[in-house]
C-alpha positions in Angstrom: 130.0 227.2 23.1 126.9 225.3 21.8 125.3 223.5 24.7 122.2 221.5 23.8 122.4 219.1 26.7 119.4 217.6 28.5 116.8 218.8 25.9 115.3 215.4 25.1 116.7 215.8 21.5 115.9 212.7 19.4 117.1 211.4 16.0 120.6 211.5 14.5 123.2 214.1 15.0 123.0 216.4 12.0 126.0 216.1 9.7 125.6 219.9 9.1 127.0 220.7 12.6 130.4 220.1 10.9 129.9 223.5 9.2 130.1 225.3 12.6 133.9 225.4 12.4 134.1 228.2 15.1 132.5 226.2 17.9 135.0 225.3 20.6 132.7 223.3 22.8 129.8 221.2 21.7 127.6 219.5 24.4 124.9 217.1 23.2 125.0 215.0 26.3 121.9 213.6 28.2 119.5 213.5 25.2 118.1 210.6 23.2 120.3 211.0 20.2 120.8 207.9 18.1 122.7 206.8 14.9 126.4 207.2 14.4 128.8 210.0 15.1 128.9 212.0 11.8 132.5 212.2 10.3 131.8 215.9 9.6 132.3 216.7 13.2 136.0 216.3 12.3 135.6 219.6 10.3 135.0 221.5 13.5 138.7 222.4 13.8 138.2 224.8 16.7 136.7 222.1 18.9 138.3 221.8 22.3 135.5 219.9 24.0 133.0 217.4 22.6 130.6 215.7 24.9 128.1 213.1 23.4 127.6 211.2 26.7 124.3 209.5 27.8 122.7 209.1 24.5 121.9 206.1 22.2 124.7 206.8 19.7 125.9 203.7 18.0 128.7 202.6 15.4 132.3 203.4 15.7 134.1 206.6 16.7 135.1 208.1 13.3 138.8 208.4 12.8 138.2 211.8 11.2 137.9 213.3 14.6 141.7 213.0 14.7 141.6 216.3 12.8 140.5 218.0 15.9 144.0 219.0 17.0 142.7 221.3 19.7 140.5 218.7 21.3 141.3 218.5 25.0 138.2 216.5 26.2 136.1 213.9 24.6 133.2 212.3 26.4 131.2 209.4 24.8 130.2 207.8 28.1 127.0 205.5 28.2 126.2 205.0 24.5 126.2 201.9 22.2 129.5 202.6 20.5 131.7 199.7 19.2 135.0 198.8 17.6 138.6 200.1 18.2 139.1 203.6 19.7 141.2 205.4 17.1 144.7 205.7 18.3 144.8 209.4 17.9 142.0 209.9 20.5 143.6 208.5 23.5 141.8 210.2 26.4 141.4 208.6 29.8 139.4 205.4 30.0 136.6 207.4 31.8 135.8 209.1 28.5 134.7 205.8 27.0 132.8 204.1 29.9 129.5 202.5 29.3 130.2 201.3 25.8 130.8 197.6 26.2 131.5 197.2 22.5 134.5 199.6 22.4 138.0 198.1 22.6 141.7 199.0 22.5 143.7 201.6 24.4 143.0 203.2 26.8 140.5 200.4 27.8 141.6 197.1 29.1 139.5 195.3 26.5 141.8 194.2 23.6 140.3 194.2 20.0 
């Protein structure tokens, strides 16, 4: 478990986090992180929980996160994400709240 939540972290999420393949839970919530979600997080194949909520993350949700076959919980609440939610990442609508630019299932906003 790597819990770095509520630490006032700033800047982009380091792409090098993807090298931590054994991490099962990554919590970066309640910081001031910006930039996009690195596609390299899709290399963290042991990941079961990914929480990026309450940051300033923008861009799209990378389709590469679909490689996280053990992912049971994804939270990207209250960021600035946009675009279609990848069809392979269909968690409950509450996982995506607070991102008015996101569309597609499970949200009621069509793309």
